[in-house]
C-alpha positions in Angstrom: -27.1 -5.1 11.7 -27.0 -7.1 14.9 -30.0 -6.5 17.2 -29.3 -4.2 20.1 -28.5 -6.1 23.2 -29.7 -4.6 26.4 -26.9 -3.7 28.8 -26.5 -5.6 32.1 -27.5 -2.6 34.1 -31.0 -2.5 32.4 -32.2 -5.2 34.8 -31.4 -3.0 37.8 -34.0 -0.6 39.0 -33.6 2.9 37.7 -34.2 6.2 39.5 -36.6 9.0 38.5 -33.6 11.1 37.5 -32.5 8.6 34.9 -36.0 8.3 33.5 -36.5 12.1 33.4 -33.2 12.6 31.6 -33.4 9.7 29.1 -36.4 10.6 26.9 -35.7 14.3 26.2 -32.0 13.6 25.8 -32.6 10.9 23.2 -35.0 13.1 21.2 -32.6 16.0 21.1 -29.6 13.7 20.2 -31.7 11.9 17.5 -32.6 15.2 15.8 -28.9 16.3 15.9 -27.5 13.0 14.8 -29.7 12.1 11.8 -28.2 14.8 9.4 -24.7 13.9 10.5 -25.3 10.2 9.9 -26.8 10.8 6.4 -23.9 13.1 5.5 -21.5 10.5 6.8 -23.1 7.7 4.7 -23.0 10.0 1.6 -19.3 10.8 2.2 -18.5 7.1 2.8 -20.1 6.1 -0.6 -18.3 9.0 -2.3 -15.0 8.1 -0.7 -15.4 4.4 -1.8 -16.1 5.5 -5.4 -13.1 8.0 -5.4 -10.9 5.3 -3.9 -11.9 2.6 -6.4 -12.1 4.8 -9.5 -9.3 7.4 -8.9 -6.9 6.7 -6.0 -6.2 3.1 -6.6 -5.3 3.5 -10.3 -3.4 6.6 -9.6 -1.5 4.9 -6.8 -0.7 2.0 -9.1 0.5 4.4 -11.8 2.6 6.4 -9.3 4.0 3.1 -7.8 5.0 1.9 -11.3 6.4 5.3 -12.2 8.4 5.5 -9.0 9.7 2.0 -9.6 10.8 2.9 -13.2 12.1 6.4 -12.4 13.6 5.9 -8.9 14.0 2.4 -7.7 15.6 0.8 -10.8 18.0 3.7 -11.4 19.0 3.8 -7.7 19.4 0.0 -7.7 21.5 0.2 -10.8 23.6 3.0 -9.3 24.0 1.1 -6.1 24.9 -2.2 -7.9 27.2 -0.8 -10.6 28.7 2.4 -9.0 28.4 2.6 -5.2 29.2 -1.1 -4.4 32.4 -1.2 -6.6 33.4 2.3 -5.3 32.8 1.1 -1.7 34.9 -2.0 -2.3 37.7 0.1 -3.8 37.6 2.6 -0.9 37.5 -0.3 1.6 40.6 -1.9 0.0 42.4 1.5 -0.1 41.5 2.1 3.6 42.8 -1.3 4.5 46.0 -0.8 2.6 46.6 2.9 3.5 45.1 3.2 7.0 44.4 -0.1 8.7 47.6 -1.9 8.0 49.9 1.0 8.9 47.8 1.7 12.0 48.0 -1.9 13.1 51.8 -1.9 12.6 52.1 1.3 14.5 50.0 0.0 17.4 51.8 -3.3 17.5 55.4 -2.1 17.2 55.2 1.5 18.7 52.2 2.2 20.9 52.1 -1.2 22.7 55.7 -1.0 24.0 55.3 2.7 24.8 52.1 1.9 26.7 53.7 -0.9 28.7 56.6 1.4 29.7 54.2 4.2 30.7 52.1 1.7 32.7 55.2 0.5 34.8 56.2 4.1 35.2 52.7 5.3 36.3 52.4 2.4 38.8 55.7 3.4 40.4 55.0 7.1 40.5 51.3 7.3 41.0 49.5 4.1 42.0 51.8 3.1 44.9 51.9 6.5 46.5 48.1 6.9 46.1 47.5 3.5 47.6 49.7 4.4 50.6 47.9 7.7 51.1 44.5 6.0 50.9 45.4 3.3 53.4 47.2 5.5 55.9 45.3 8.9 55.7 42.0 8.8 53.8 40.6 5.7 55.5 41.0 7.2 59.0 39.5 10.5 57.8 36.6 8.6 56.2 35.8 6.7 59.4 35.8 10.0 61.4 33.6 11.7 58.8 31.2 8.7 58.8 30.8 8.9 62.6 30.1 12.6 62.4 27.6 12.1 59.5 25.8 9.4 61.5 25.4 11.6 64.5 24.2 14.5 62.4 21.8 12.2 60.5 20.2 11.0 63.8 19.8 14.6 64.9 18.2 15.6 61.6 16.0 12.5 61.7 14.7 13.5 65.1 14.0 17.1 63.9 12.4 15.8 60.7 10.1 13.4 62.6 8.9 16.2 64.9 8.4 18.6 62.0 6.7 16.0 59.9 4.3 15.1 62.7 3.4 18.8 63.2 2.9 19.3 59.4 0.8 16.2 59.2 -1.6 17.3 61.8 -1.7 20.9 60.5 -2.4 19.6 57.0 -5.0 17.1 58.2 -6.9 19.7 60.2 -6.6 22.5 57.6 -6.9 20.5 54.3 -7.8 16.9 54.6 -10.8 17.1 56.8 -12.4 20.0 54.8 -11.6 18.3 51.6 -13.2 15.0 52.8 -16.3 16.9 53.9 -16.5 18.7 50.5 -16.1 15.4 48.6 -18.7 13.6 50.8 -21.3 16.4 50.8 -20.9 18.1 47.5 -18.6 16.5 44.9 -19.8 12.9 45.2 -23.5 13.7 44.7 -22.7 16.0 41.8 -20.5 13.3 40.3 -23.3 10.8 40.6 -25.7 13.2 38.8 -23.1 13.9 36.1 -22.3 10.2 35.7 -26.0 9.5 35.2 -26.3 12.3 32.6 -23.1 11.2 30.8 -24.2 7.6 30.7 -27.6 8.5 29.4 -26.0 10.9 26.9 -23.8 8.1 25.6 -26.7 5.6 25.4 -28.8 8.2 23.6 -26.0 8.9 21.2 -25.5 5.3 20.3 -29.3 4.7 20.0 -29.6 7.9 17.8 -26.7 6.7 15.7 -28.3 3.3 15.1 -31.7 4.9 14.3 -30.1 7.5 12.0 -28.3 4.7 10.2 -31.7 3.0 9.6 -33.2 6.2 8.5 -30.3 6.9 6.2 -30.6 3.4 4.6 -34.4 4.0 4.1 -33.7 7.4 2.5 -31.0 5.9 0.3 -33.3 3.1 -0.9 -36.1 5.6 -1.6 -33.8 7.8 -3.6 -32.6 4.7 -5.5 -36.1 3.6 -6.2 -37.0 7.1 -7.4 -34.0 7.2 -9.6 -34.9 3.8 -11.1 -38.5 4.9 -11.6 -37.7 8.3 -13.0 -34.6 7.6 -15.1 -33.6 4.0 -15.4 -37.0 2.4 -16.2 -38.0 5.1 -18.8 -34.6 4.8 -20.4 -34.8 1.0 -20.4 -38.3 1.1 -21.9 -37.3 3.7 -24.6 -34.2 1.5 -25.4 -36.3 -1.7 -25.6 -39.4 -0.3 -27.4 -37.9 2.5 -29.6 -34.2 2.3 -30.0 -33.9 -1.4 -30.5 -36.6 -1.7 -33.2 -35.2 1.4 -34.8 -31.8 -0.1 -34.8 -33.0 -3.3 -36.3 -34.9 -1.4 -38.9 -31.9 0.7 -39.8 -29.7 -2.5 -39.9 -32.2 -4.4 -42.2 -33.2 -1.5 -44.4 -30.1 0.5 -44.7 -26.9 -1.1 -43.4 -27.3 -4.5 -44.9 -28.3 -3.3 -48.4 -25.5 -0.8 -48.3 -23.0 -3.5 -47.3 -24.3 -5.8 -50.0 -24.1 -3.0 -52.6 -20.5 -2.2 -51.4 -19.6 -5.9 -51.8 -21.1 -6.0 -55.3 -19.3 -2.7 -56.2 -16.0 -4.0 -54.8 -16.4 -7.3 -56.8 -17.2 -5.3 -60.0 -14.2 -3.0 -59.4 -11.9 -6.0 -58.8 -13.2 -7.6 -62.1 -12.6 -4.3 -64.0 -9.1 -4.0 -62.5 -8.4 -7.6 -63.4 -9.5 -7.0 -67.0 -7.5 -3.8 -67.2 -4.4 -5.6 -66.0 -4.9 -8.4 -68.5 -5.4 -5.8 -71.3 -2.2 -4.0 -70.2 -0.3 -7.3 -70.2 -1.4 -8.2 -73.7 -0.6 -4.7 -75.0 2.9 -5.0 -73.5 3.3 -8.5 -75.1 2.2 -7.0 -78.5 4.7 -4.1 -78.2 7.5 -6.5 -77.3 6.7 -8.7 -80.4 6.6 -5.6 -82.6 10.0 -4.4 -81.4 11.9 -7.6 -80.8 10.0 -10.2 -82.9 8.9 -13.6 -81.7 11.1 -15.2 -79.0 13.1 -18.3 -80.1 11.8 -21.6 -79.0 14.3 -24.0 -77.5 15.1 -27.2 -79.5 13.3 -30.3 -78.5 15.6 -32.8 -76.7 14.8 -36.6 -77.0 14.8 -37.7 -73.4 13.8 -41.3 -74.1 16.2 -44.1 -73.1 18.2 -45.8 -75.9 17.0 -49.2 -77.3 19.3 -52.0 -78.1 21.5 -54.6 -76.4 23.2 -52.1 -74.2 19.9 -51.5 -72.3 19.8 -53.3 -69.0 16.5 -54.9 -68.0 15.4 -57.1 -65.2 14.9 -60.2 -67.5 18.2 -59.9 -69.3 21.4 -61.8 -68.2 23.9 -59.3 -69.7 24.7 -57.6 -66.4 28.2 -57.7 -64.9 27.1 -60.1 -62.2 25.5 -62.7 -64.4 27.9 -62.4 -67.4 29.8 -65.7 -68.2 
Protein backbone atom coordinates (compact mmCIF):
# COMPACT_ATOMS: atom_id res chain seq x y z
CA UNK A 1 0.00 0.00 0.00
CA UNK A 2 1.27 3.45 -0.88
CA UNK A 3 1.90 5.75 2.08
CA UNK A 4 -0.84 8.27 2.69
CA UNK A 5 0.14 11.60 1.16
CA UNK A 6 -1.06 14.67 2.99
CA UNK A 7 -3.47 16.83 1.03
CA UNK A 8 -2.37 20.28 -0.11
CA UNK A 9 -4.80 21.95 2.29
CA UNK A 10 -3.06 20.39 5.34
CA UNK A 11 -0.39 23.06 5.17
CA UNK A 12 -3.05 25.76 5.64
CA UNK A 13 -4.10 26.79 9.15
CA UNK A 14 -7.21 24.96 10.36
CA UNK A 15 -9.94 26.42 12.50
CA UNK A 16 -11.22 25.17 15.82
CA UNK A 17 -14.37 23.83 14.18
CA UNK A 18 -12.30 21.53 11.95
CA UNK A 19 -10.24 20.23 14.87
CA UNK A 20 -13.34 19.73 17.03
CA UNK A 21 -15.15 17.78 14.34
CA UNK A 22 -12.24 15.66 13.05
CA UNK A 23 -11.30 13.39 16.02
CA UNK A 24 -14.80 12.23 17.15
CA UNK A 25 -15.86 11.79 13.56
CA UNK A 26 -12.83 9.64 12.75
CA UNK A 27 -13.39 7.46 15.83
CA UNK A 28 -17.06 6.86 15.00
CA UNK A 29 -16.35 6.19 11.33
CA UNK A 30 -13.50 3.77 12.20
CA UNK A 31 -15.76 1.77 14.52
CA UNK A 32 -18.41 1.57 11.81
CA UNK A 33 -16.06 0.84 8.90
CA UNK A 34 -13.88 -1.97 10.39
CA UNK A 35 -16.61 -4.70 10.25
CA UNK A 36 -17.63 -3.56 6.79
CA UNK A 37 -14.02 -3.74 5.53
CA UNK A 38 -13.45 -7.19 7.04
CA UNK A 39 -16.70 -8.45 5.52
CA UNK A 40 -15.69 -6.89 2.20
CA UNK A 41 -12.28 -8.62 2.25
CA UNK A 42 -13.92 -11.97 3.10
CA UNK A 43 -16.44 -11.54 0.29
CA UNK A 44 -13.65 -10.59 -2.12
CA UNK A 45 -11.64 -13.73 -1.30
CA UNK A 46 -14.78 -15.90 -1.57
CA UNK A 47 -15.70 -14.25 -4.85
CA UNK A 48 -12.24 -14.90 -6.32
CA UNK A 49 -12.43 -18.55 -5.28
CA UNK A 50 -15.92 -18.96 -6.75
CA UNK A 51 -14.83 -17.19 -9.94
CA UNK A 52 -11.70 -19.32 -10.43
CA UNK A 53 -13.17 -22.67 -9.32
CA UNK A 54 -16.78 -22.49 -10.52
CA UNK A 55 -17.70 -19.60 -12.79
CA UNK A 56 -14.80 -19.74 -15.23
CA UNK A 57 -15.05 -23.54 -15.87
CA UNK A 58 -18.83 -23.26 -16.08
CA UNK A 59 -18.50 -20.33 -18.46
CA UNK A 60 -16.07 -22.23 -20.68
CA UNK A 61 -18.41 -25.26 -20.68
CA UNK A 62 -21.43 -23.09 -21.50
CA UNK A 63 -19.48 -21.31 -24.22
CA UNK A 64 -18.43 -24.61 -25.74
CA UNK A 65 -21.97 -25.99 -25.47
CA UNK A 66 -23.38 -22.83 -27.02
CA UNK A 67 -20.89 -23.05 -29.85
CA UNK A 68 -21.73 -26.72 -30.49
CA UNK A 69 -25.50 -26.45 -29.99
CA UNK A 70 -26.25 -23.01 -31.40
CA UNK A 71 -23.46 -21.35 -33.36
CA UNK A 72 -22.48 -24.25 -35.58
CA UNK A 73 -26.08 -25.31 -36.42
CA UNK A 74 -27.03 -21.69 -37.10
CA UNK A 75 -23.92 -21.21 -39.26
CA UNK A 76 -24.70 -24.39 -41.18
CA UNK A 77 -28.35 -23.28 -41.55
CA UNK A 78 -27.21 -19.86 -42.78
CA UNK A 79 -24.60 -21.27 -45.16
CA UNK A 80 -26.54 -24.20 -46.60
CA UNK A 81 -30.20 -23.09 -46.40
CA UNK A 82 -30.74 -19.35 -45.96
CA UNK A 83 -28.04 -18.11 -48.33
CA UNK A 84 -29.15 -20.36 -51.25
CA UNK A 85 -32.80 -19.53 -50.49
CA UNK A 86 -31.96 -15.82 -50.41
CA UNK A 87 -30.13 -16.03 -53.71
CA UNK A 88 -33.07 -17.89 -55.26
CA UNK A 89 -35.55 -15.31 -53.90
CA UNK A 90 -33.31 -12.49 -55.13
CA UNK A 91 -33.20 -13.99 -58.60
CA UNK A 92 -36.97 -14.52 -58.58
CA UNK A 93 -37.53 -10.95 -57.37
CA UNK A 94 -35.27 -9.62 -60.09
CA UNK A 95 -36.99 -11.67 -62.80
CA UNK A 96 -40.59 -11.29 -61.62
CA UNK A 97 -40.61 -7.82 -60.03
CA UNK A 98 -37.60 -5.64 -60.84
CA UNK A 99 -37.42 -6.26 -64.60
CA UNK A 100 -41.19 -5.74 -65.18
CA UNK A 101 -41.21 -2.69 -62.90
CA UNK A 102 -38.23 -1.18 -64.75
CA UNK A 103 -39.91 -1.82 -68.09
CA UNK A 104 -43.17 -0.27 -66.83
CA UNK A 105 -41.31 2.76 -65.44
CA UNK A 106 -39.33 3.27 -68.62
CA UNK A 107 -42.08 2.72 -71.18
CA UNK A 108 -45.27 3.75 -69.34
CA UNK A 109 -44.71 5.90 -66.27
CA UNK A 110 -41.97 8.14 -67.68
CA UNK A 111 -43.94 9.27 -70.78
CA UNK A 112 -47.07 9.68 -68.64
CA UNK A 113 -45.10 11.73 -66.11
CA UNK A 114 -43.70 14.00 -68.80
CA UNK A 115 -47.18 14.58 -70.21
CA UNK A 116 -48.64 15.34 -66.76
CA UNK A 117 -45.71 17.71 -65.98
CA UNK A 118 -46.39 19.78 -69.26
CA UNK A 119 -50.10 19.81 -68.45
CA UNK A 120 -49.56 20.80 -64.75
CA UNK A 121 -47.22 23.61 -65.81
CA UNK A 122 -49.82 25.02 -68.14
CA UNK A 123 -52.79 24.66 -65.82
CA UNK A 124 -51.26 25.28 -62.37
CA UNK A 125 -47.74 26.72 -62.33
CA UNK A 126 -48.25 29.64 -64.72
CA UNK A 127 -51.53 30.83 -63.13
CA UNK A 128 -50.05 30.42 -59.63
CA UNK A 129 -46.96 32.44 -60.61
CA UNK A 130 -49.13 35.22 -62.09
CA UNK A 131 -51.28 35.27 -58.92
CA UNK A 132 -48.14 35.43 -56.73
CA UNK A 133 -46.52 38.23 -58.74
CA UNK A 134 -49.59 40.40 -59.15
CA UNK A 135 -51.61 39.82 -55.93
CA UNK A 136 -49.78 38.02 -53.13
CA UNK A 137 -46.61 40.13 -53.27
CA UNK A 138 -48.58 43.38 -52.81
CA UNK A 139 -50.62 41.86 -49.98
CA UNK A 140 -47.41 40.58 -48.35
CA UNK A 141 -45.77 44.02 -48.41
CA UNK A 142 -48.85 45.60 -46.83
CA UNK A 143 -49.01 42.89 -44.16
CA UNK A 144 -45.28 43.29 -43.46
CA UNK A 145 -45.71 47.07 -42.91
CA UNK A 146 -48.60 46.43 -40.53
CA UNK A 147 -46.62 43.74 -38.69
CA UNK A 148 -43.60 46.04 -38.28
CA UNK A 149 -45.75 48.78 -36.79
CA UNK A 150 -47.48 46.36 -34.47
CA UNK A 151 -44.09 44.89 -33.48
CA UNK A 152 -42.74 48.32 -32.54
CA UNK A 153 -45.81 48.99 -30.42
CA UNK A 154 -45.52 45.62 -28.69
CA UNK A 155 -41.78 46.21 -28.16
CA UNK A 156 -42.48 49.50 -26.40
CA UNK A 157 -45.13 47.90 -24.25
CA UNK A 158 -42.86 44.91 -23.51
CA UNK A 159 -39.96 47.18 -22.53
CA UNK A 160 -42.12 49.06 -20.07
CA UNK A 161 -43.67 45.96 -18.61
CA UNK A 162 -40.24 44.25 -18.41
CA UNK A 163 -38.68 47.18 -16.55
CA UNK A 164 -41.57 47.23 -14.08
CA UNK A 165 -41.36 43.49 -13.52
CA UNK A 166 -37.57 43.73 -13.12
CA UNK A 167 -37.78 46.26 -10.34
CA UNK A 168 -40.67 44.45 -8.68
CA UNK A 169 -38.79 41.14 -8.71
CA UNK A 170 -35.56 42.81 -7.61
CA UNK A 171 -37.20 44.45 -4.64
CA UNK A 172 -39.44 41.54 -3.63
CA UNK A 173 -37.17 38.54 -4.41
CA UNK A 174 -33.57 39.30 -5.36
CA UNK A 175 -32.63 41.55 -2.46
CA UNK A 176 -34.18 39.28 0.25
CA UNK A 177 -32.66 36.22 -1.41
CA UNK A 178 -29.22 37.87 -1.51
CA UNK A 179 -29.50 38.82 2.14
CA UNK A 180 -30.62 35.28 3.05
CA UNK A 181 -27.69 33.80 1.11
CA UNK A 182 -25.14 36.20 2.60
CA UNK A 183 -26.34 36.02 6.20
CA UNK A 184 -27.67 32.45 6.56
CA UNK A 185 -26.97 30.02 3.73
CA UNK A 186 -23.29 30.85 3.08
CA UNK A 187 -22.20 30.37 6.74
CA UNK A 188 -24.28 27.19 7.02
CA UNK A 189 -22.78 25.95 3.75
CA UNK A 190 -19.26 26.58 5.01
CA UNK A 191 -20.02 24.59 8.18
CA UNK A 192 -21.57 21.75 6.17
CA UNK A 193 -18.61 21.80 3.76
CA UNK A 194 -16.18 21.45 6.68
CA UNK A 195 -18.25 18.60 8.14
CA UNK A 196 -18.55 16.85 4.76
CA UNK A 197 -14.83 17.24 4.01
CA UNK A 198 -13.85 15.89 7.40
CA UNK A 199 -16.36 13.05 7.04
CA UNK A 200 -14.82 12.11 3.69
CA UNK A 201 -11.29 12.27 5.10
CA UNK A 202 -12.38 10.26 8.13
CA UNK A 203 -14.03 7.67 5.91
CA UNK A 204 -10.91 7.29 3.76
CA UNK A 205 -8.64 7.11 6.81
CA UNK A 206 -10.95 4.59 8.50
CA UNK A 207 -11.09 2.49 5.31
CA UNK A 208 -7.29 2.32 5.14
CA UNK A 209 -6.97 1.51 8.86
CA UNK A 210 -9.71 -1.12 8.54
CA UNK A 211 -7.80 -2.67 5.64
CA UNK A 212 -4.69 -2.96 7.78
CA UNK A 213 -6.71 -4.42 10.66
CA UNK A 214 -8.36 -6.87 8.25
CA UNK A 215 -4.97 -7.99 6.92
CA UNK A 216 -3.64 -8.44 10.46
CA UNK A 217 -6.72 -10.48 11.43
CA UNK A 218 -6.42 -12.56 8.28
CA UNK A 219 -2.73 -13.28 8.92
CA UNK A 220 -3.53 -14.17 12.53
CA UNK A 221 -6.28 -16.56 11.44
CA UNK A 222 -3.93 -18.07 8.86
CA UNK A 223 -1.24 -18.53 11.50
CA UNK A 224 -3.74 -20.11 13.92
CA UNK A 225 -4.98 -22.42 11.18
CA UNK A 226 -1.41 -23.42 10.38
CA UNK A 227 -0.56 -24.02 14.04
CA UNK A 228 -3.80 -25.84 14.90
CA UNK A 229 -4.36 -27.93 11.76
CA UNK A 230 -1.61 -27.76 9.17
CA UNK A 231 1.47 -28.27 11.37
CA UNK A 232 -0.05 -31.15 13.44
CA UNK A 233 -1.24 -32.84 10.26
CA UNK A 234 2.17 -32.38 8.63
CA UNK A 235 3.94 -33.77 11.69
CA UNK A 236 1.51 -36.72 11.92
CA UNK A 237 2.05 -37.40 8.22
CA UNK A 238 5.83 -37.14 8.52
CA UNK A 239 6.30 -38.98 11.84
CA UNK A 240 3.45 -41.54 11.79
CA UNK A 241 1.89 -42.08 8.37
CA UNK A 242 5.11 -42.06 6.33
CA UNK A 243 6.95 -44.67 8.54
CA UNK A 244 3.77 -46.73 8.75
CA UNK A 245 3.43 -46.61 4.99
CA UNK A 246 7.06 -47.63 4.53
CA UNK A 247 6.56 -50.46 7.03
CA UNK A 248 3.44 -51.69 5.27
CA UNK A 249 5.21 -51.44 1.92
CA UNK A 250 8.31 -53.34 3.09
CA UNK A 251 6.57 -55.87 5.32
CA UNK A 252 3.33 -56.55 3.45
CA UNK A 253 3.11 -55.15 -0.06
CA UNK A 254 6.52 -56.18 -1.37
CA UNK A 255 6.33 -59.78 0.00
CA UNK A 256 2.78 -60.02 -1.31
CA UNK A 257 3.87 -58.81 -4.72
CA UNK A 258 6.84 -61.21 -4.75
CA UNK A 259 4.56 -64.09 -3.75
CA UNK A 260 2.08 -63.08 -6.44
CA UNK A 261 4.88 -63.05 -9.02
CA UNK A 262 6.09 -66.52 -7.89
CA UNK A 263 2.55 -67.84 -7.91
CA UNK A 264 2.00 -66.43 -11.38
CA UNK A 265 5.23 -67.99 -12.64
CA UNK A 266 4.23 -71.39 -11.13
CA UNK A 267 0.75 -71.14 -12.68
CA UNK A 268 2.27 -70.29 -16.07
CA UNK A 269 4.63 -73.29 -15.80
CA UNK A 270 1.72 -75.59 -14.81
CA UNK A 271 -0.37 -74.29 -17.72
CA UNK A 272 2.58 -74.77 -20.12
CA UNK A 273 3.01 -78.36 -18.90
CA UNK A 274 -0.71 -78.99 -19.23
CA UNK A 275 -0.71 -77.61 -22.78
CA UNK A 276 2.27 -79.82 -23.68
CA UNK A 277 0.50 -82.88 -22.16
CA UNK A 278 -2.67 -82.13 -24.11
CA UNK A 279 -0.65 -81.69 -27.32
CA UNK A 280 1.09 -85.06 -26.84
CA UNK A 281 -2.24 -86.76 -26.02
CA UNK A 282 -3.76 -85.35 -29.20
CA UNK A 283 -0.76 -86.58 -31.23
CA UNK A 284 -1.07 -90.08 -29.69
CA UNK A 285 -4.78 -90.22 -30.47
CA UNK A 286 -4.14 -89.10 -34.04
CA UNK A 287 -1.46 -91.82 -34.48
CA UNK A 288 -3.79 -94.46 -33.00
CA UNK A 289 -6.62 -93.50 -35.36
CA UNK A 290 -4.82 -92.61 -38.59
CA UNK A 291 -1.40 -94.24 -38.21
CA UNK A 292 1.97 -92.68 -38.76
CA UNK A 293 1.96 -89.87 -41.33
CA UNK A 294 3.86 -90.65 -44.57
CA UNK A 295 7.25 -89.03 -44.95
CA UNK A 296 8.02 -87.37 -48.32
CA UNK A 297 10.63 -88.99 -50.55
CA UNK A 298 14.11 -87.55 -50.41
CA UNK A 299 15.05 -85.52 -53.50
CA UNK A 300 18.66 -85.28 -54.62
CA UNK A 301 19.26 -81.57 -54.99
CA UNK A 302 22.93 -81.84 -55.84
CA UNK A 303 24.19 -80.54 -59.23
CA UNK A 304 25.07 -83.19 -61.85
CA UNK A 305 28.74 -84.06 -62.41
CA UNK A 306 30.22 -84.57 -65.89
CA UNK A 307 31.30 -82.67 -68.92
CA UNK A 308 27.98 -80.82 -69.12
CA UNK A 309 28.79 -78.95 -65.96
CA UNK A 310 30.04 -75.46 -66.62
CA UNK A 311 32.81 -74.14 -64.42
CA UNK A 312 34.94 -71.05 -64.39
CA UNK A 313 38.11 -72.94 -65.42
CA UNK A 314 36.59 -74.91 -68.32
CA UNK A 315 36.60 -73.70 -71.90
CA UNK A 316 33.45 -75.50 -73.02
CA UNK A 317 31.15 -72.47 -72.80
CA UNK A 318 29.42 -71.07 -75.87
CA UNK A 319 31.69 -68.03 -75.99
CA UNK A 320 35.02 -69.93 -75.88
CA UNK A 321 34.02 -72.97 -77.95
CA UNK A 322 36.05 -73.46 -81.18
